[in-house]
Each structure stands twice: as structure tokens, then as C-alpha cells.
mmCIF file of the N, C-alpha and C atoms, coordinates in Angstrom:
data_MODEL
# 
_entry.id   MODEL 
# 
loop_
_atom_site.group_PDB 
_atom_site.id 
_atom_site.type_symbol 
_atom_site.label_atom_id 
_atom_site.label_alt_id 
_atom_site.label_comp_id 
_atom_site.label_asym_id 
_atom_site.label_entity_id 
_atom_site.label_seq_id 
_atom_site.pdbx_PDB_ins_code 
_atom_site.Cartn_x 
_atom_site.Cartn_y 
_atom_site.Cartn_z 
_atom_site.occupancy 
_atom_site.B_iso_or_equiv 
_atom_site.pdbx_formal_charge 
_atom_site.auth_seq_id 
_atom_site.auth_comp_id 
_atom_site.auth_asym_id 
_atom_site.auth_atom_id 
_atom_site.pdbx_PDB_model_num 
ATOM 1   N N  . MET A 1 1  ? -48.708 -116.721 -99.533  1.00 0.00 ? 1  MET A N  1 
ATOM 2   C CA . MET A 1 1  ? -49.869 -117.365 -98.958  1.00 0.00 ? 1  MET A CA 1 
ATOM 3   C C  . MET A 1 1  ? -49.625 -118.868 -98.802  1.00 0.00 ? 1  MET A C  1 
ATOM 4   N N  . ALA A 1 2  ? -48.782 -119.450 -99.633  1.00 0.00 ? 2  ALA A N  1 
ATOM 5   C CA . ALA A 1 2  ? -48.528 -120.889 -99.577  1.00 0.00 ? 2  ALA A CA 1 
ATOM 6   C C  . ALA A 1 2  ? -47.977 -121.311 -98.215  1.00 0.00 ? 2  ALA A C  1 
ATOM 7   N N  . THR A 1 3  ? -47.103 -120.488 -97.650  1.00 0.00 ? 3  THR A N  1 
ATOM 8   C CA . THR A 1 3  ? -46.537 -120.813 -96.332  1.00 0.00 ? 3  THR A CA 1 
ATOM 9   C C  . THR A 1 3  ? -47.618 -120.773 -95.262  1.00 0.00 ? 3  THR A C  1 
ATOM 10  N N  . THR A 1 4  ? -48.507 -119.790 -95.337  1.00 0.00 ? 4  THR A N  1 
ATOM 11  C CA . THR A 1 4  ? -49.615 -119.702 -94.380  1.00 0.00 ? 4  THR A CA 1 
ATOM 12  C C  . THR A 1 4  ? -50.523 -120.912 -94.501  1.00 0.00 ? 4  THR A C  1 
ATOM 13  N N  . VAL A 1 5  ? -50.845 -121.300 -95.714  1.00 0.00 ? 5  VAL A N  1 
ATOM 14  C CA . VAL A 1 5  ? -51.727 -122.463 -95.925  1.00 0.00 ? 5  VAL A CA 1 
ATOM 15  C C  . VAL A 1 5  ? -51.096 -123.722 -95.350  1.00 0.00 ? 5  VAL A C  1 
ATOM 16  N N  . SER A 1 6  ? -49.812 -123.941 -95.614  1.00 0.00 ? 6  SER A N  1 
ATOM 17  C CA . SER A 1 6  ? -49.181 -125.183 -95.155  1.00 0.00 ? 6  SER A CA 1 
ATOM 18  C C  . SER A 1 6  ? -48.931 -125.202 -93.655  1.00 0.00 ? 6  SER A C  1 
ATOM 19  N N  . SER A 1 7  ? -48.614 -124.034 -93.059  1.00 0.00 ? 7  SER A N  1 
ATOM 20  C CA . SER A 1 7  ? -48.298 -124.000 -91.627  1.00 0.00 ? 7  SER A CA 1 
ATOM 21  C C  . SER A 1 7  ? -49.487 -123.633 -90.749  1.00 0.00 ? 7  SER A C  1 
ATOM 22  N N  . ARG A 1 8  ? -50.523 -123.010 -91.366  1.00 0.00 ? 8  ARG A N  1 
ATOM 23  C CA . ARG A 1 8  ? -51.685 -122.480 -90.641  1.00 0.00 ? 8  ARG A CA 1 
ATOM 24  C C  . ARG A 1 8  ? -51.284 -121.381 -89.662  1.00 0.00 ? 8  ARG A C  1 
ATOM 25  N N  . LYS A 1 9  ? -50.131 -120.751 -89.902  1.00 0.00 ? 9  LYS A N  1 
ATOM 26  C CA . LYS A 1 9  ? -49.649 -119.602 -89.132  1.00 0.00 ? 9  LYS A CA 1 
ATOM 27  C C  . LYS A 1 9  ? -49.574 -118.419 -90.093  1.00 0.00 ? 9  LYS A C  1 
ATOM 28  N N  . ALA A 1 10 ? -50.015 -117.221 -89.662  1.00 0.00 ? 10 ALA A N  1 
ATOM 29  C CA . ALA A 1 10 ? -50.019 -116.040 -90.520  1.00 0.00 ? 10 ALA A CA 1 
ATOM 30  C C  . ALA A 1 10 ? -48.590 -115.670 -90.908  1.00 0.00 ? 10 ALA A C  1 
ATOM 31  N N  . THR A 1 11 ? -48.349 -115.655 -92.205  1.00 0.00 ? 11 THR A N  1 
ATOM 32  C CA . THR A 1 11 ? -47.041 -115.331 -92.745  1.00 0.00 ? 11 THR A CA 1 
ATOM 33  C C  . THR A 1 11 ? -47.198 -114.162 -93.706  1.00 0.00 ? 11 THR A C  1 
ATOM 34  N N  . PHE A 1 12 ? -46.279 -113.214 -93.634  1.00 0.00 ? 12 PHE A N  1 
ATOM 35  C CA . PHE A 1 12 ? -46.351 -111.980 -94.401  1.00 0.00 ? 12 PHE A CA 1 
ATOM 36  C C  . PHE A 1 12 ? -45.029 -111.720 -95.095  1.00 0.00 ? 12 PHE A C  1 
ATOM 37  N N  . TYR A 1 13 ? -45.076 -110.863 -96.117  1.00 0.00 ? 13 TYR A N  1 
ATOM 38  C CA . TYR A 1 13 ? -43.846 -110.351 -96.702  1.00 0.00 ? 13 TYR A CA 1 
ATOM 39  C C  . TYR A 1 13 ? -43.571 -109.012 -96.043  1.00 0.00 ? 13 TYR A C  1 
ATOM 40  N N  . GLY A 1 14 ? -42.438 -108.908 -95.391  1.00 0.00 ? 14 GLY A N  1 
ATOM 41  C CA . GLY A 1 14 ? -42.068 -107.666 -94.730  1.00 0.00 ? 14 GLY A CA 1 
ATOM 42  C C  . GLY A 1 14 ? -41.176 -106.827 -95.628  1.00 0.00 ? 14 GLY A C  1 
ATOM 43  N N  . ARG A 1 15 ? -41.669 -105.658 -96.020  1.00 0.00 ? 15 ARG A N  1 
ATOM 44  C CA . ARG A 1 15 ? -40.861 -104.781 -96.878  1.00 0.00 ? 15 ARG A CA 1 
ATOM 45  C C  . ARG A 1 15 ? -39.595 -104.334 -96.176  1.00 0.00 ? 15 ARG A C  1 
ATOM 46  N N  . SER A 1 16 ? -39.670 -104.025 -94.895  1.00 0.00 ? 16 SER A N  1 
ATOM 47  C CA . SER A 1 16 ? -38.474 -103.576 -94.180  1.00 0.00 ? 16 SER A CA 1 
ATOM 48  C C  . SER A 1 16 ? -37.461 -104.708 -94.018  1.00 0.00 ? 16 SER A C  1 
ATOM 49  N N  . ARG A 1 17 ? -37.942 -105.936 -93.970  1.00 0.00 ? 17 ARG A N  1 
ATOM 50  C CA . ARG A 1 17 ? -37.061 -107.098 -93.847  1.00 0.00 ? 17 ARG A CA 1 
ATOM 51  C C  . ARG A 1 17 ? -36.672 -107.685 -95.201  1.00 0.00 ? 17 ARG A C  1 
ATOM 52  N N  . SER A 1 18 ? -37.441 -107.336 -96.221  1.00 0.00 ? 18 SER A N  1 
ATOM 53  C CA . SER A 1 18 ? -37.261 -107.887 -97.575  1.00 0.00 ? 18 SER A CA 1 
ATOM 54  C C  . SER A 1 18 ? -37.288 -109.411 -97.572  1.00 0.00 ? 18 SER A C  1 
ATOM 55  N N  . MET A 1 19 ? -38.220 -109.951 -96.793  1.00 0.00 ? 19 MET A N  1 
ATOM 56  C CA . MET A 1 19 ? -38.346 -111.408 -96.715  1.00 0.00 ? 19 MET A CA 1 
ATOM 57  C C  . MET A 1 19 ? -39.688 -111.803 -96.105  1.00 0.00 ? 19 MET A C  1 
ATOM 58  N N  . LEU A 1 20 ? -40.053 -113.070 -96.276  1.00 0.00 ? 20 LEU A N  1 
ATOM 59  C CA . LEU A 1 20 ? -41.230 -113.606 -95.599  1.00 0.00 ? 20 LEU A CA 1 
ATOM 60  C C  . LEU A 1 20 ? -40.923 -113.769 -94.126  1.00 0.00 ? 20 LEU A C  1 
ATOM 61  N N  . TRP A 1 21 ? -41.911 -113.501 -93.299  1.00 0.00 ? 21 TRP A N  1 
ATOM 62  C CA . TRP A 1 21 ? -41.765 -113.765 -91.872  1.00 0.00 ? 21 TRP A CA 1 
ATOM 63  C C  . TRP A 1 21 ? -43.096 -114.230 -91.312  1.00 0.00 ? 21 TRP A C  1 
ATOM 64  N N  . THR A 1 22 ? -43.023 -115.116 -90.363  1.00 0.00 ? 22 THR A N  1 
ATOM 65  C CA . THR A 1 22 ? -44.209 -115.654 -89.703  1.00 0.00 ? 22 THR A CA 1 
ATOM 66  C C  . THR A 1 22 ? -44.418 -114.894 -88.405  1.00 0.00 ? 22 THR A C  1 
ATOM 67  N N  . LYS A 1 23 ? -45.602 -114.308 -88.262  1.00 0.00 ? 23 LYS A N  1 
ATOM 68  C CA . LYS A 1 23 ? -45.923 -113.569 -87.039  1.00 0.00 ? 23 LYS A CA 1 
ATOM 69  C C  . LYS A 1 23 ? -45.777 -114.500 -85.854  1.00 0.00 ? 23 LYS A C  1 
ATOM 70  N N  . GLY A 1 24 ? -44.951 -114.110 -84.909  1.00 0.00 ? 24 GLY A N  1 
ATOM 71  C CA . GLY A 1 24 ? -44.734 -114.910 -83.713  1.00 0.00 ? 24 GLY A CA 1 
ATOM 72  C C  . GLY A 1 24 ? -43.419 -115.654 -83.699  1.00 0.00 ? 24 GLY A C  1 
ATOM 73  N N  . GLU A 1 25 ? -42.654 -115.569 -84.781  1.00 0.00 ? 25 GLU A N  1 
ATOM 74  C CA . GLU A 1 25 ? -41.415 -116.349 -84.808  1.00 0.00 ? 25 GLU A CA 1 
ATOM 75  C C  . GLU A 1 25 ? -40.403 -115.882 -83.760  1.00 0.00 ? 25 GLU A C  1 
ATOM 76  N N  . THR A 1 26 ? -40.504 -114.643 -83.299  1.00 0.00 ? 26 THR A N  1 
ATOM 77  C CA . THR A 1 26 ? -39.618 -114.208 -82.214  1.00 0.00 ? 26 THR A CA 1 
ATOM 78  C C  . THR A 1 26 ? -40.358 -114.056 -80.883  1.00 0.00 ? 26 THR A C  1 
ATOM 79  N N  . SER A 1 27 ? -41.652 -113.718 -80.928  1.00 0.00 ? 27 SER A N  1 
ATOM 80  C CA . SER A 1 27 ? -42.420 -113.476 -79.694  1.00 0.00 ? 27 SER A CA 1 
ATOM 81  C C  . SER A 1 27 ? -43.198 -114.698 -79.216  1.00 0.00 ? 27 SER A C  1 
ATOM 82  N N  . ASN A 1 28 ? -43.353 -115.688 -80.082  1.00 0.00 ? 28 ASN A N  1 
ATOM 83  C CA . ASN A 1 28 ? -44.214 -116.853 -79.832  1.00 0.00 ? 28 ASN A CA 1 
ATOM 84  C C  . ASN A 1 28 ? -45.692 -116.487 -79.767  1.00 0.00 ? 28 ASN A C  1 
ATOM 85  N N  . ASN A 1 29 ? -46.046 -115.280 -80.205  1.00 0.00 ? 29 ASN A N  1 
ATOM 86  C CA . ASN A 1 29 ? -47.449 -114.874 -80.299  1.00 0.00 ? 29 ASN A CA 1 
ATOM 87  C C  . ASN A 1 29 ? -47.917 -115.085 -81.734  1.00 0.00 ? 29 ASN A C  1 
ATOM 88  N N  . PHE A 1 30 ? -48.006 -116.333 -82.125  1.00 0.00 ? 30 PHE A N  1 
ATOM 89  C CA . PHE A 1 30 ? -48.410 -116.694 -83.482  1.00 0.00 ? 30 PHE A CA 1 
ATOM 90  C C  . PHE A 1 30 ? -49.879 -116.348 -83.713  1.00 0.00 ? 30 PHE A C  1 
ATOM 91  N N  . ILE A 1 31 ? -50.246 -116.141 -84.969  1.00 0.00 ? 31 ILE A N  1 
ATOM 92  C CA . ILE A 1 31 ? -51.648 -116.017 -85.354  1.00 0.00 ? 31 ILE A CA 1 
ATOM 93  C C  . ILE A 1 31 ? -52.019 -117.318 -86.053  1.00 0.00 ? 31 ILE A C  1 
ATOM 94  N N  . ASN A 1 32 ? -52.859 -118.115 -85.416  1.00 0.00 ? 32 ASN A N  1 
ATOM 95  C CA . ASN A 1 32 ? -53.294 -119.408 -85.950  1.00 0.00 ? 32 ASN A CA 1 
ATOM 96  C C  . ASN A 1 32 ? -54.443 -119.167 -86.926  1.00 0.00 ? 32 ASN A C  1 
ATOM 97  N N  . VAL A 1 33 ? -54.195 -119.431 -88.206  1.00 0.00 ? 33 VAL A N  1 
ATOM 98  C CA . VAL A 1 33 ? -55.139 -119.096 -89.265  1.00 0.00 ? 33 VAL A CA 1 
ATOM 99  C C  . VAL A 1 33 ? -56.187 -120.196 -89.405  1.00 0.00 ? 33 VAL A C  1 
ATOM 100 N N  . HIS A 1 34 ? -57.458 -119.785 -89.306  1.00 0.00 ? 34 HIS A N  1 
ATOM 101 C CA . HIS A 1 34 ? -58.581 -120.718 -89.435  1.00 0.00 ? 34 HIS A CA 1 
ATOM 102 C C  . HIS A 1 34 ? -59.188 -120.696 -90.825  1.00 0.00 ? 34 HIS A C  1 
ATOM 103 N N  . ASP A 1 35 ? -59.085 -119.533 -91.501  1.00 0.00 ? 35 ASP A N  1 
ATOM 104 C CA . ASP A 1 35 ? -59.627 -119.421 -92.854  1.00 0.00 ? 35 ASP A CA 1 
ATOM 105 C C  . ASP A 1 35 ? -58.938 -118.268 -93.557  1.00 0.00 ? 35 ASP A C  1 
ATOM 106 N N  . ILE A 1 36 ? -58.976 -118.294 -94.875  1.00 0.00 ? 36 ILE A N  1 
ATOM 107 C CA . ILE A 1 36 ? -58.386 -117.249 -95.697  1.00 0.00 ? 36 ILE A CA 1 
ATOM 108 C C  . ILE A 1 36 ? -59.426 -116.849 -96.737  1.00 0.00 ? 36 ILE A C  1 
ATOM 109 N N  . PHE A 1 37 ? -59.629 -115.544 -96.883  1.00 0.00 ? 37 PHE A N  1 
ATOM 110 C CA . PHE A 1 37 ? -60.584 -115.032 -97.857  1.00 0.00 ? 37 PHE A CA 1 
ATOM 111 C C  . PHE A 1 37 ? -59.855 -114.184 -98.886  1.00 0.00 ? 37 PHE A C  1 
ATOM 112 N N  . LEU A 1 38 ? -60.224 -114.359 -100.142 1.00 0.00 ? 38 LEU A N  1 
ATOM 113 C CA . LEU A 1 38 ? -59.690 -113.565 -101.238 1.00 0.00 ? 38 LEU A CA 1 
ATOM 114 C C  . LEU A 1 38 ? -60.796 -112.678 -101.772 1.00 0.00 ? 38 LEU A C  1 
ATOM 115 N N  . ASP A 1 39 ? -60.439 -111.464 -102.213 1.00 0.00 ? 39 ASP A N  1 
ATOM 116 C CA . ASP A 1 39 ? -61.462 -110.616 -102.805 1.00 0.00 ? 39 ASP A CA 1 
ATOM 117 C C  . ASP A 1 39 ? -61.746 -111.088 -104.238 1.00 0.00 ? 39 ASP A C  1 
ATOM 118 N N  . CYS A 1 40 ? -62.738 -110.466 -104.886 1.00 0.00 ? 40 CYS A N  1 
ATOM 119 C CA . CYS A 1 40 ? -63.198 -110.918 -106.200 1.00 0.00 ? 40 CYS A CA 1 
ATOM 120 C C  . CYS A 1 40 ? -62.112 -110.840 -107.266 1.00 0.00 ? 40 CYS A C  1 
ATOM 121 N N  . ASP A 1 41 ? -61.175 -109.893 -107.124 1.00 0.00 ? 41 ASP A N  1 
ATOM 122 C CA . ASP A 1 41 ? -60.075 -109.772 -108.082 1.00 0.00 ? 41 ASP A CA 1 
ATOM 123 C C  . ASP A 1 41 ? -58.873 -110.629 -107.700 1.00 0.00 ? 41 ASP A C  1 
ATOM 124 N N  . ARG A 1 42 ? -58.941 -111.208 -106.523 1.00 0.00 ? 42 ARG A N  1 
ATOM 125 C CA . ARG A 1 42 ? -57.857 -112.027 -105.969 1.00 0.00 ? 42 ARG A CA 1 
ATOM 126 C C  . ARG A 1 42 ? -56.552 -111.254 -105.845 1.00 0.00 ? 42 ARG A C  1 
ATOM 127 N N  . ASP A 1 43 ? -56.697 -109.966 -105.466 1.00 0.00 ? 43 ASP A N  1 
ATOM 128 C CA . ASP A 1 43 ? -55.495 -109.175 -105.251 1.00 0.00 ? 43 ASP A CA 1 
ATOM 129 C C  . ASP A 1 43 ? -55.375 -108.655 -103.817 1.00 0.00 ? 43 ASP A C  1 
ATOM 130 N N  . SER A 1 44 ? -56.263 -109.110 -102.941 1.00 0.00 ? 44 SER A N  1 
ATOM 131 C CA . SER A 1 44 ? -56.107 -108.835 -101.512 1.00 0.00 ? 44 SER A CA 1 
ATOM 132 C C  . SER A 1 44 ? -56.594 -110.049 -100.726 1.00 0.00 ? 44 SER A C  1 
ATOM 133 N N  . ILE A 1 45 ? -56.042 -110.187 -99.524  1.00 0.00 ? 45 ILE A N  1 
ATOM 134 C CA . ILE A 1 45 ? -56.262 -111.378 -98.701  1.00 0.00 ? 45 ILE A CA 1 
ATOM 135 C C  . ILE A 1 45 ? -56.643 -110.945 -97.293  1.00 0.00 ? 45 ILE A C  1 
ATOM 136 N N  . ILE A 1 46 ? -57.568 -111.672 -96.690  1.00 0.00 ? 46 ILE A N  1 
ATOM 137 C CA . ILE A 1 46 ? -57.883 -111.505 -95.273  1.00 0.00 ? 46 ILE A CA 1 
ATOM 138 C C  . ILE A 1 46 ? -57.678 -112.855 -94.596  1.00 0.00 ? 46 ILE A C  1 
ATOM 139 N N  . TYR A 1 47 ? -56.876 -112.836 -93.527  1.00 0.00 ? 47 TYR A N  1 
ATOM 140 C CA . TYR A 1 47 ? -56.711 -114.032 -92.704  1.00 0.00 ? 47 TYR A CA 1 
ATOM 141 C C  . TYR A 1 47 ? -57.693 -113.952 -91.550  1.00 0.00 ? 47 TYR A C  1 
ATOM 142 N N  . LEU A 1 48 ? -58.389 -115.029 -91.284  1.00 0.00 ? 48 LEU A N  1 
ATOM 143 C CA . LEU A 1 48 ? -59.231 -115.138 -90.097  1.00 0.00 ? 48 LEU A CA 1 
ATOM 144 C C  . LEU A 1 48 ? -58.495 -116.073 -89.159  1.00 0.00 ? 48 LEU A C  1 
ATOM 145 N N  . GLY A 1 49 ? -58.082 -115.538 -88.016  1.00 0.00 ? 49 GLY A N  1 
ATOM 146 C CA . GLY A 1 49 ? -57.282 -116.358 -87.122  1.00 0.00 ? 49 GLY A CA 1 
ATOM 147 C C  . GLY A 1 49 ? -57.417 -115.942 -85.681  1.00 0.00 ? 49 GLY A C  1 
ATOM 148 N N  . LYS A 1 50 ? -56.772 -116.705 -84.833  1.00 0.00 ? 50 LYS A N  1 
ATOM 149 C CA . LYS A 1 50 ? -56.778 -116.445 -83.398  1.00 0.00 ? 50 LYS A CA 1 
ATOM 150 C C  . LYS A 1 50 ? -55.329 -116.347 -82.938  1.00 0.00 ? 50 LYS A C  1 
ATOM 151 N N  . PRO A 1 51 ? -54.968 -115.202 -82.354  1.00 0.00 ? 51 PRO A N  1 
ATOM 152 C CA . PRO A 1 51 ? -53.592 -115.046 -81.891  1.00 0.00 ? 51 PRO A CA 1 
ATOM 153 C C  . PRO A 1 51 ? -53.331 -115.788 -80.582  1.00 0.00 ? 51 PRO A C  1 
ATOM 154 N N  . ASP A 1 52 ? -52.068 -116.199 -80.409  1.00 0.00 ? 52 ASP A N  1 
ATOM 155 C CA . ASP A 1 52 ? -51.660 -116.839 -79.155  1.00 0.00 ? 52 ASP A CA 1 
ATOM 156 C C  . ASP A 1 52 ? -51.440 -115.828 -78.035  1.00 0.00 ? 52 ASP A C  1 
ATOM 157 N N  . GLY A 1 53 ? -51.326 -114.561 -78.388  1.00 0.00 ? 53 GLY A N  1 
ATOM 158 C CA . GLY A 1 53 ? -51.087 -113.500 -77.407  1.00 0.00 ? 53 GLY A CA 1 
ATOM 159 C C  . GLY A 1 53 ? -51.206 -112.169 -78.099  1.00 0.00 ? 53 GLY A C  1 
ATOM 160 N N  . PRO A 1 54 ? -50.653 -111.113 -77.505  1.00 0.00 ? 54 PRO A N  1 
ATOM 161 C CA . PRO A 1 54 ? -50.719 -109.800 -78.140  1.00 0.00 ? 54 PRO A CA 1 
ATOM 162 C C  . PRO A 1 54 ? -50.082 -109.856 -79.533  1.00 0.00 ? 54 PRO A C  1 
ATOM 163 N N  . THR A 1 55 ? -50.683 -109.164 -80.492  1.00 0.00 ? 55 THR A N  1 
ATOM 164 C CA . THR A 1 55 ? -50.136 -109.201 -81.848  1.00 0.00 ? 55 THR A CA 1 
ATOM 165 C C  . THR A 1 55 ? -49.309 -107.969 -82.186  1.00 0.00 ? 55 THR A C  1 
ATOM 166 N N  . CYS A 1 56 ? -49.288 -106.964 -81.320  1.00 0.00 ? 56 CYS A N  1 
ATOM 167 C CA . CYS A 1 56 ? -48.523 -105.746 -81.573  1.00 0.00 ? 56 CYS A CA 1 
ATOM 168 C C  . CYS A 1 56 ? -47.226 -105.771 -80.759  1.00 0.00 ? 56 CYS A C  1 
ATOM 169 N N  . HIS A 1 57 ? -46.155 -105.265 -81.357  1.00 0.00 ? 57 HIS A N  1 
ATOM 170 C CA . HIS A 1 57 ? -44.869 -105.227 -80.649  1.00 0.00 ? 57 HIS A CA 1 
ATOM 171 C C  . HIS A 1 57 ? -44.912 -104.330 -79.415  1.00 0.00 ? 57 HIS A C  1 
ATOM 172 N N  . THR A 1 58 ? -45.967 -103.488 -79.301  1.00 0.00 ? 58 THR A N  1 
ATOM 173 C CA . THR A 1 58 ? -46.119 -102.625 -78.124  1.00 0.00 ? 58 THR A CA 1 
ATOM 174 C C  . THR A 1 58 ? -46.729 -103.373 -76.948  1.00 0.00 ? 58 THR A C  1 
ATOM 175 N N  . GLY A 1 59 ? -47.197 -104.606 -77.206  1.00 0.00 ? 59 GLY A N  1 
ATOM 176 C CA . GLY A 1 59 ? -47.873 -105.370 -76.171  1.00 0.00 ? 59 GLY A CA 1 
ATOM 177 C C  . GLY A 1 59 ? -49.382 -105.265 -76.245  1.00 0.00 ? 59 GLY A C  1 
ATOM 178 N N  . SER A 1 60 ? -49.891 -104.426 -77.147  1.00 0.00 ? 60 SER A N  1 
ATOM 179 C CA . SER A 1 60 ? -51.338 -104.300 -77.334  1.00 0.00 ? 60 SER A CA 1 
ATOM 180 C C  . SER A 1 60 ? -51.893 -105.537 -78.021  1.00 0.00 ? 60 SER A C  1 
ATOM 181 N N  . GLU A 1 61 ? -53.172 -105.761 -77.794  1.00 0.00 ? 61 GLU A N  1 
ATOM 182 C CA . GLU A 1 61 ? -53.848 -106.909 -78.406  1.00 0.00 ? 61 GLU A CA 1 
ATOM 183 C C  . GLU A 1 61 ? -53.760 -106.849 -79.930  1.00 0.00 ? 61 GLU A C  1 
ATOM 184 N N  . THR A 1 62 ? -53.814 -105.636 -80.485  1.00 0.00 ? 62 THR A N  1 
ATOM 185 C CA . THR A 1 62 ? -53.748 -105.431 -81.923  1.00 0.00 ? 62 THR A CA 1 
ATOM 186 C C  . THR A 1 62 ? -52.941 -104.173 -82.220  1.00 0.00 ? 62 THR A C  1 
ATOM 187 N N  . CYS A 1 63 ? -52.412 -104.072 -83.423  1.00 0.00 ? 63 CYS A N  1 
ATOM 188 C CA . CYS A 1 63 ? -51.721 -102.855 -83.857  1.00 0.00 ? 63 CYS A CA 1 
ATOM 189 C C  . CYS A 1 63 ? -52.712 -101.801 -84.338  1.00 0.00 ? 63 CYS A C  1 
ATOM 190 N N  . TYR A 1 64 ? -53.932 -102.204 -84.605  1.00 0.00 ? 64 TYR A N  1 
ATOM 191 C CA . TYR A 1 64 ? -54.934 -101.320 -85.195  1.00 0.00 ? 64 TYR A CA 1 
ATOM 192 C C  . TYR A 1 64 ? -55.825 -100.705 -84.123  1.00 0.00 ? 64 TYR A C  1 
ATOM 193 N N  . TYR A 1 65 ? -55.285 -99.713  -83.426  1.00 0.00 ? 65 TYR A N  1 
ATOM 194 C CA . TYR A 1 65 ? -56.060 -99.065  -82.367  1.00 0.00 ? 65 TYR A CA 1 
ATOM 195 C C  . TYR A 1 65 ? -56.130 -97.548  -82.537  1.00 0.00 ? 65 TYR A C  1 
ATOM 196 N N  . THR A 1 66 ? -55.620 -97.030  -83.670  1.00 0.00 ? 66 THR A N  1 
ATOM 197 C CA . THR A 1 66 ? -55.657 -95.594  -83.929  1.00 0.00 ? 66 THR A CA 1 
ATOM 198 C C  . THR A 1 66 ? -56.665 -95.292  -85.037  1.00 0.00 ? 66 THR A C  1 
ATOM 199 N N  . PRO A 1 67 ? -57.829 -94.734  -84.697  1.00 0.00 ? 67 PRO A N  1 
ATOM 200 C CA . PRO A 1 67 ? -58.822 -94.402  -85.726  1.00 0.00 ? 67 PRO A CA 1 
ATOM 201 C C  . PRO A 1 67 ? -58.338 -93.261  -86.620  1.00 0.00 ? 67 PRO A C  1 
ATOM 202 N N  . ALA A 1 68 ? -58.341 -93.470  -87.928  1.00 0.00 ? 68 ALA A N  1 
ATOM 203 C CA . ALA A 1 68 ? -57.881 -92.458  -88.884  1.00 0.00 ? 68 ALA A CA 1 
ATOM 204 C C  . ALA A 1 68 ? -58.722 -91.189  -88.802  1.00 0.00 ? 68 ALA A C  1 
ATOM 205 N N  . PHE A 1 69 ? -60.028 -91.320  -88.615  1.00 0.00 ? 69 PHE A N  1 
ATOM 206 C CA . PHE A 1 69 ? -60.878 -90.133  -88.548  1.00 0.00 ? 69 PHE A CA 1 
ATOM 207 C C  . PHE A 1 69 ? -60.561 -89.293  -87.318  1.00 0.00 ? 69 PHE A C  1 
ATOM 208 N N  . ASP A 1 70 ? -60.141 -89.919  -86.227  1.00 0.00 ? 70 ASP A N  1 
ATOM 209 C CA . ASP A 1 70 ? -59.724 -89.153  -85.050  1.00 0.00 ? 70 ASP A CA 1 
ATOM 210 C C  . ASP A 1 70 ? -58.487 -88.322  -85.366  1.00 0.00 ? 70 ASP A C  1 
ATOM 211 N N  . LEU A 1 71 ? -57.551 -88.888  -86.120  1.00 0.00 ? 71 LEU A N  1 
ATOM 212 C CA . LEU A 1 71 ? -56.356 -88.142  -86.506  1.00 0.00 ? 71 LEU A CA 1 
ATOM 213 C C  . LEU A 1 71 ? -56.716 -86.935  -87.358  1.00 0.00 ? 71 LEU A C  1 
ATOM 214 N N  . LEU A 1 72 ? -57.650 -87.128  -88.286  1.00 0.00 ? 72 LEU A N  1 
ATOM 215 C CA . LEU A 1 72 ? -58.076 -86.024  -89.150  1.00 0.00 ? 72 LEU A CA 1 
ATOM 216 C C  . LEU A 1 72 ? -58.761 -84.923  -88.358  1.00 0.00 ? 72 LEU A C  1 
ATOM 217 N N  . GLU A 1 73 ? -59.607 -85.294  -87.410  1.00 0.00 ? 73 GLU A N  1 
ATOM 218 C CA . GLU A 1 73 ? -60.310 -84.304  -86.593  1.00 0.00 ? 73 GLU A CA 1 
ATOM 219 C C  . GLU A 1 73 ? -59.344 -83.505  -85.724  1.00 0.00 ? 73 GLU A C  1 
ATOM 220 N N  . ASN A 1 74 ? -58.258 -84.140  -85.309  1.00 0.00 ? 74 ASN A N  1 
ATOM 221 C CA . ASN A 1 74 ? -57.255 -83.470  -84.485  1.00 0.00 ? 74 ASN A CA 1 
ATOM 222 C C  . ASN A 1 74 ? -56.162 -82.809  -85.313  1.00 0.00 ? 74 ASN A C  1 
ATOM 223 N N  . GLN A 1 75 ? -56.365 -82.761  -86.640  1.00 0.00 ? 75 GLN A N  1 
ATOM 224 C CA . GLN A 1 75 ? -55.442 -82.104  -87.563  1.00 0.00 ? 75 GLN A CA 1 
ATOM 225 C C  . GLN A 1 75 ? -54.039 -82.703  -87.556  1.00 0.00 ? 75 GLN A C  1 
ATOM 226 N N  . GLN A 1 76 ? -53.940 -83.967  -87.208  1.00 0.00 ? 76 GLN A N  1 
ATOM 227 C CA . GLN A 1 76 ? -52.634 -84.622  -87.279  1.00 0.00 ? 76 GLN A CA 1 
ATOM 228 C C  . GLN A 1 76 ? -52.434 -85.120  -88.702  1.00 0.00 ? 76 GLN A C  1 
ATOM 229 N N  . VAL A 1 77 ? -51.248 -84.994  -89.199  1.00 0.00 ? 77 VAL A N  1 
ATOM 230 C CA . VAL A 1 77 ? -50.934 -85.390  -90.562  1.00 0.00 ? 77 VAL A CA 1 
ATOM 231 C C  . VAL A 1 77 ? -50.402 -86.825  -90.552  1.00 0.00 ? 77 VAL A C  1 
ATOM 232 N N  . PHE A 1 78 ? -50.896 -87.595  -91.504  1.00 0.00 ? 78 PHE A N  1 
ATOM 233 C CA . PHE A 1 78 ? -50.380 -88.945  -91.658  1.00 0.00 ? 78 PHE A CA 1 
ATOM 234 C C  . PHE A 1 78 ? -50.425 -89.300  -93.120  1.00 0.00 ? 78 PHE A C  1 
ATOM 235 N N  . SER A 1 79 ? -49.628 -90.292  -93.508  1.00 0.00 ? 79 SER A N  1 
ATOM 236 C CA . SER A 1 79 ? -49.634 -90.757  -94.895  1.00 0.00 ? 79 SER A CA 1 
ATOM 237 C C  . SER A 1 79 ? -49.918 -92.246  -94.922  1.00 0.00 ? 79 SER A C  1 
ATOM 238 N N  . ILE A 1 80 ? -50.545 -92.656  -95.984  1.00 0.00 ? 80 ILE A N  1 
ATOM 239 C CA . ILE A 1 80 ? -50.879 -94.070  -96.140  1.00 0.00 ? 80 ILE A CA 1 
ATOM 240 C C  . ILE A 1 80 ? -50.022 -94.645  -97.242  1.00 0.00 ? 80 ILE A C  1 
# 
């Protein structure tokens, strides 16, 4: 979170990369962070920000466009 606070760009730890990465470092579609919220236990974080462009590698505005309940109704199997 320290990198996000100092740069005001959304930065994440990527398990597949095993490193911190800033969203947009290759696409230039940065997420400009306006505020950060912590839950009561301080073990989860929400960034409030505005993206410079599409945030999904597919070109979609967001990666979150698949409703989980739709998958369940269609009997598709998924794991979280």
C-alpha cells in the first residue's frame, strides 16, 4: 500500500509475478487513486480511483463483468 500512497497509482502484489506491479505500467492505463479505505480489521483494502483507460487486458472497462450467480444458474463450475 505504501507504493500506492506515494505514487497515487494502484499498485498490487501479483502472485503470478511474485512481485509488486503498478496497474498500467505496460498499457499506460493507470488507475489514479483518489482514496483508500481499510476495513475494521485492517486486513482488506479498497482503492477508489479513476482509470486512464480500460482496466482489463481484454480491453473491457473492467475485469469484473461475469456475475457469479449467473455461472451457478448455468451450472458452470468455478473456484474462488
